[in-house]
N, C-alpha and C positions, 0 to 999 in steps of 0.2 A: 496347816491346812484348815480353812474355815468350813463350817458346816452350814447347810441351809435345809429348809423343810417347806413343804406345802402347808398352806392354811386354807380352810374352807370358808369362802366368803358367805356372809349371812344372806346374800341374795339368792343362794342356791335353792332353798325351798320354793321361792317365788318362780325362779326360772324353771324348775322341774314341774311345777304345777301348770305351767304354760304348755306342756306337752299335749294337753287335752284340747281338742278342737271345740268343745262345747261343755256347758255345765252338766248336761245329761251324761256325757261320756266320763266326766270326772266322778259323778255319783256312781256310775257303773264300776269304776275302779274300786270304790269302797265296797260294793257288792262282791267283787272278786276277792277282796280280803276276807269277807264273811265266808265265802266258799272255801277258801284255803283254811279257815278256822273250823271246818267241819260243821258249820251251822246247818240247821234243818229249816229255819224260818228267818226271813229278813223282812223287816217292815220299814218302809220309806214313807215319810210324811213331807210333802212339799208345801212351801208357803203359798198362800193365795196372793195373786198379783196386787201390787200397790199396798202391801202390808210390810211390817217389820218382823214377820215371823221367820223362824229358822228352818233350815233343812235338817231333818233328823233321820239317821240311818241306824236301825237297831237290829242286832242279830243275837241268836242264842247259841253261838259257837263256843269253842273251848275257853275263850277269854285269855287274859294274861295275868300272871302274878307279877309282883314287883321285880323279881329277878328276871323274868322273861321279858318284861317291858324294857328294862334297862339294857339287857343283853341283845335283844333282837329288834324290838320296835324302834328304839332310839338309835340304832346303828344304821347309818345311811348307806344306800347302794350296795347292800349285801344280798347275795342270791340265796334265798332260803332253801332252794333245791340242793345247793352245795352243802348246807348244814344238815338237812333232814331228808333229802331224797326227793324224787319226782312225785311221790304220792303223799297225801295227807295221812296223819297218824292213825285216825280212827276209821274214817269211811273210805280210805284208799282212793280218794279222788285225785285226778291229775292236777298238780299245783299250777295255778295261773300266775302267781307273783314271781317275777324273774329278776327285775332290776332293783328292787328294794327302794323304790321311790314313790310307790303308790300311796304311802302315808301322807304325802303332801298334796294329793289330788284335791282335797277340800279347799285349799287356799286359792285354787283357780276360781272358785265361786264366791268365797267369803273372806273377810278380813280376820275372822277369828274361828278357830277350831277347838272344840272341847271334846276330849276323848275320855271315856269312862269304861273300864274293863273289869269284869268280876271273874274270879276263878279260885276254887279251893278255899273258900272262906274269907278271901280278901278282895277288897274293891280298890282299884288304883285309878286316879284321875289326874289330868293336867290340862292346861290350856296353852295354845300356841297362837299368837297373833302377829300380824305384820308390823305393828308399832314396836313391839319388843324386839323383833328381828332387826329393825332399823337402828336400834341403839348400840349394836355391836358390829364390829367389822368381821369377826370370825364366829361362825355359828357354834363352835366348840366352847366359846366363852359365854354363851347364853344360859342363864340359870332358869330352869323350869321349876315351878312350885308343884311338886308331886305329892298328892295327898293319898294316904293309905289308910283305909278303915276296914273294920270287920264287916262281914256280910254273911248271909245264910249259906250253909254248905251246898244247897241246891241252886243258888244263884250263880249263873255263868253267862257270859256273852259280852258284847261290846256295843256301846252307844257312841256314835259320833254326831255332834251337834255343830252345824255350821251357821254362825251368826254374822250379822252385818254384811249382807250380800253386797257384792260390788254393784254400784249404781250403773256402771257402763254396760252391764250385761243384762239381757232379757231374763225374766224369771224362768226357771226350769219348767218345761211343759210336760205334764204327766203322760200324754199320748206319745210324744217323741221318746221319752224315757222308756216306756213300755216296748216300743219298737226296737230300741237298742238292746234291752235286756232279753227280748225274745230270741235274738240272734244266737245267744250263748246258752240261755237257760229255758228255752221254750219247751223242751222235752226232758229235762233232767228229773230223775226220780229222787225223792227224799230231800228236795230243795224247793221250798215254796217262797215266793216273793210277793209281798203286798205293796202296792203303790196307792197311797191315800185310801187305804182300807180295802181296795179291790185286789183280789188274787190275780196274778199274772196268768193269762190263758190264751188259747187260740183266738178268742173273740177280740183280743187286743190288736190283731193285725188290721191295719187300715184298709178297708175295702168291704166286701160282703161276707157275712157269717151265716153258716148253715149248721143246724143241729137237729138230728132226728134219731129215733130208735126204731128197731124193727126186728122181725124174726126171719132168719135165713135158714132154709132147709138144711139139716145136718149140723149146722153151726150153732143154732139156737139164737138167743137174744144178742143183738149187737147194738152198740151206741156209736154213732158217727158224728163228729163235729169237725168242721173245717172252715177255713177262710180263704178267700181269693183276693190277693192284694191288688189295690188300684194304683200302687206306686210303680214308677218306671224301673227302679232298682230291683234286681232279682233278689229273692229271699235266700237266706243262708240255710242250707240243708232242707230244700223244699220237699214236699211230698206228704203222704199220709203215713204216720207211724202206726204200727200194729201193736196194741197193748193187750197182753194176756195175763190175767191174774195180777194186774198192777204193774207188770214189767214190760218195757218196750223190747220187742223181739226184732232183730235184724235192722236193716236200713229202711228209711221211708220208701213207700211204694207209690206208684202212679196208677196202679190197678188197670194196666193194659193201655192206658192213654198214650204212654210213651212209645207204644208199638203201632199206633194207629196213624196211617198215612194222611188222613184227613184232619188231624189235630195239630195246630201250630206248636212246635216244640217250645218256643219261647214262653208260651202260656204256662207250661208246666212249672216254670220257675216262680210262679206267683201263687202256687198252691201250698198250704200249710195246714196240717191238722192231725187227727189221730182217730183210730177206731178201736173200741174195746170189743174183743171177741174171745171170751174165755173158752168157747167151744172149740177153738183151734188147738187147745192144749195138747191133745194126743199127737199132733203133727209138729211139735216143737223139737228141734234137735237137742241133744244132751247138753250142749254148752249154752243153750238159750241164745245163740247168735243168729239163728235163722229158722225158717220153716222148711219142712221137707219139700224139695223142688217140685215133685209131681203130686202135691197134696190136692186131692179132689175137693176137700173142704175149702181150701184157699180159692179154687176156681169158682166155687159157689159164692164165696164172699165177693170175688171180683165181679161176677155177673150182677150182684146186688148193688155194689158201690159205684161201678163205672157209669151207669146211666144217670145217677144222681149228680156225679161230678160234671158230666157233659151238660146237663140241663142248667146247672149253676153257672158254668162258663158261658153258655149261650145267652143266658139272661144278662150277664154282665158285659160281654164283649161282642156277642153275635150281631146285635143291631148296629153297633158302631162299625164293624167290618163290612156289613152289607151296604151301609151308607157310603163308606169310602170306595167300595167297588163301583157303586152307581155313579159317584162323582167322576171317577176316572173314566168310566165308559162314556159319559157325556162329553168329556174333554177330547176323547180320541174317536168320537163317533164317525167322523168322516173317513178317517184312516181305516177303521174297522170295516166300514161299508165298502171300501174299495177292494177288500180282500175277498177271495173266493169263499164260499160258504164253509168248506171244511177248515179253512184257515181261521175263519172267525171263531169257530168252535174251539180250535186249538188255542187261539189267542185268549179267549175268554177263560179257559181253564188255567192257562199260564198266569194270567193277571190275578186270578183268584189265589193261586199258589203264592205269588209274591205278596199279596195282601195278608195271607195267613202267616207268612214268615215274618213280615215286618209290620204286623198289625198295630203296634204301639209307636211307630215312627211317624213323624209329621209328613203330610203330603209332599212337602218340598223335597223330602228324601226319597219317597217312594216313586214319585213321578218319573225321575230320570231312569230308574230301573225299568219301568213300564215302557218308556219311549225307546230305550235300547232294545228291548224285546221286539217292539214294533219295527224298528229299523232292521233288525236281523230278518224278520219275516218278509220285509219288503225288498231286501237286497236280492239282486238277480241270482247270485250263486246259491243262496239259501232257498230262494223260491223254486229254482230248478230241482233242487234236492227234495224239498217238501212235496212238490207236485209228483215227483217220481215215486216217493214213498207212498203217497196217497193213492196213486194209480196202480201200484203193485198189488197183485193178488195176495191175500193174507198168507198163503202158504208158499209164496215164491221167495224162498230164503235167499237164493243166489242174487236175485234182483235187489232185495233189501240190503244185502251185504255191499253190493256195488254202490247203492245210494249212500250208505253210511260212509263208504270210502270217499265218495265225492264230498260229503260233508266235512270229513276230516281234512281233506286237501284245502278246502275253502278256509277252514278255521286256521290251519297252519299258515296259509298265506297272510291272513290278518295278523297273526302273532309275529311273523317275520317282519312285516311292515312296521308294527309297533316297536319291536326290538331295535330296528335300525334307527327309528326316530329318537328313541331314548339314548342310543349311542351318540347321536349328534348333540343331544342335550347335555350329555356328560362332557363332551369336548368343550362346549361353551362354558359350562359350570367350572371346569378345571381352569380355564383361562381367567374367569372371574375371580376364583379363589387364589390364583397365583399373583394377582395384582395387590401390592401392599397398600394401595389407597382404597380398597374395597371395604365398605362399612357393613355393619350388621344388617341394616335395613335392606341393603341390596341383596344380600344372601337370603334374607327372610322372604323377599318378594319372589326370588327364583325358586325356592324350595317349597313354599307354602302349599302348592298343589301337586307336588311331586314326592310325596312321602314314601313311594315305592323305593326311593334311594336307600332307605335304611333297612330294607328287608321286608319279606312277606308279612311279618307280624305287624308292621306299621302301615301297610298299604290300604287298610280299610278306614284309617283315621281321616277325618275331614273336618274343616272348620265350618262355622256358620255364624250368622249375624249376632245371635244371642251371646255366643262365647266371645266374639270380638268386642261386643259392648261391655261384657264383664271385665275383660282385660283393660279396656280403656278407662272404665270407672275406677278400677283398682289402681292403675298407674296414675290416674289423674289426682287421686287422693294422696297417694304415697309419695309422689315426686312433684312437689310444688316449690315455688320460689327459687332459691339458689340451687335446689336439688334437681330442678327440672332438666338440667343439662346431663344429669346422670341417669336419666330414664332408660331402662333396659329395653331390649327388643324381645318380646315374649310372643309365643304362638300357642294358643290353647285349642286343641282339637278333641273330637269325640268319635269313637268307633260305634259299630252297630250293637255292641254289648254294653253301651253306656259307660265305657271306661274313658277317662280323660287322659290326654297326653299333653304335657307342658314342656315346650321346647324353649330353651334360652340360647340365643345365638350370641357368639362373640366374633370379633373380626377374624378373618382367616389368618392374619399374622399375629394373633394374640395367643400367648402361651397360657393355658388354663391353670388356675391356681386353686388352692383350698378355699380362698375367699370366694371364687366363682362358684365352687361346689356348694358352700354354705349359703350363698345368695340364692341359688336355684332351689335348694331344699326349703329355704325360708319362704319363697314364693308359694311352694306347694302347701306348706303349713297354713299360710294365709288364706289361700283359695279353699282349703279343706273346711274352713269354718262356714262356708256357704253351700256346701254340697256333701252328700253322703257317697258320691261316686268315687271309685278308685282312681287315683291320679298317678300316672307314670311320669317320670322326669327324664328328659333327654338334654344333656348339656353338650353343646357343639362348639368347637373351637379349632384353632390352627395347630397347636402343639400341646403335648401332655406335660404339665408342670411336674416338677420333682416332688412337691409337697401334697399332691392330690392323694386322698385316702385310697388304700388298696381296695379291690372289689369286695373282699369279705368284711371290710370295716364300713362300707357305705350303707346308707339307709336302704330299705327294700325298694325295688322298682325304680332305681336310679341308674342310668346308663350314661357313660361319658364317651364321646366319639370325636375323632378328628376328621376334618373335611377330606383330606386325601385318603384316609382309611375308608370313608363312606364311598367316595368316588371309585376307588380301586375295587372294592367289594362289589359294587353295582356293575362295574364294567366286566368283572369275571363272570357274574351270573348271566348277563346278557350275552357275552361271548359263548358261554356254554349252551345257552338256548339256541342261538343262531346255528351253532355247530350241529345240534341235535336235529334241527329242522332241515338241514341239508343232507343228512344221512340217508 
């Protein structure tokens, strides 16, 4: 019997480095390594554009001895949690490194990586560059020149220098890097990050920044600093952290704004900051995990902070929302004028609520919602109901109940009509998918505006011209010449929470394979270079191939569905709805 074994291709480090969608995210991986090494300080120096300077990431963590470097750092794809547990040795931090490939992150940005690590009186250093990797076919055959020298017993930490940056990539931008680092490290204690000499802080959020100090009755001196993001993407862990004697207590708070009916909930996701209030110490729970729920001192602080937050939001977004409201009112002025006065007041309030909820969406998305509202107000069945409610005495409960019953009947009739129309659509779609000659483009056209087929979680996704143009530009560059005939059929949609949905269609008679899965996920990786939005993937085909990865082995947010499965599920849901409406 002959024996065989795997060998590790020397292209592996380069392939692993391509896991990162940007140079900034590759640098963030090096910061994660410093976190896992129990560093207190990380200093990042970025090169100035159009220079030959290097990227330098310097931390004061535990560093590595020669034995540790050989046994752990130079061991590829090992899970350090399996070796040392889920927490770091000294500061008991939750370990971030999981896959054992972050060491190659630097090669995503540069052709050469120089690592120098000091620990317990020894300094070890080596260089890794792409040219040396290309000289061997198996990375295990690559000889590294490891230098080991004496150093002071107090010297510890690791320095990573990335030289000869790839010319095809834009230089790392300090502001973008700060935004990425803030997501994970914006409120961490005992971990300070400097980017080009500036300490990472709340003021690095792109948008408006406010800082003020004041005296709050009973609490004493407080220091508040916060930022309101002007980006469309929601912040990670938004809110105002409460810091008492240097420690963050509990979860970030919105100081009552989250309970205010007149405040747009989506705006809360743009708030990031902290307030130092040592005077709250008497009301901290024993485990330092929260404040006492009925703390009067906390109520005093809320009374102080909430107006400040409101004013800052009004300055940044209030004017914009008022202008949008005025523009829409001008567009529907004639329709509003035709309504009775009490309906105009109701319509005005309802329009304002829509604008508050979807304040950061373009008018092209908000207008249809407003016009649907107007249509409902103008429909005869809804008009009868609203007039009945308006004419009913405030205390005439029985009359009001009858009116609401009429409203429910009208709404049920509309739902029934919609469900029957969708049933007819499913019949036609099933016929289309049963034809062996049906191509991807035909299915794409049929499903593009009927994402309710895939379930409620997909019903809010919709396409727009910008996303269509992005897909066209991407495919136009990727599939040229002889490859143009292999151009896939992709649909890129967006929901109200700014999540993207990437759908790849295959012919209804096509059995999906692992190659189709890899192709779909590759498209996601390609698109993720141009956006920070979450991208879900939906792969749609006729049959489930035997070599497709099992659900637990797939990348996150990837779903594989069959046409018949989709149609059957949608038919069951509509059948259930029609049955309920007839009960």
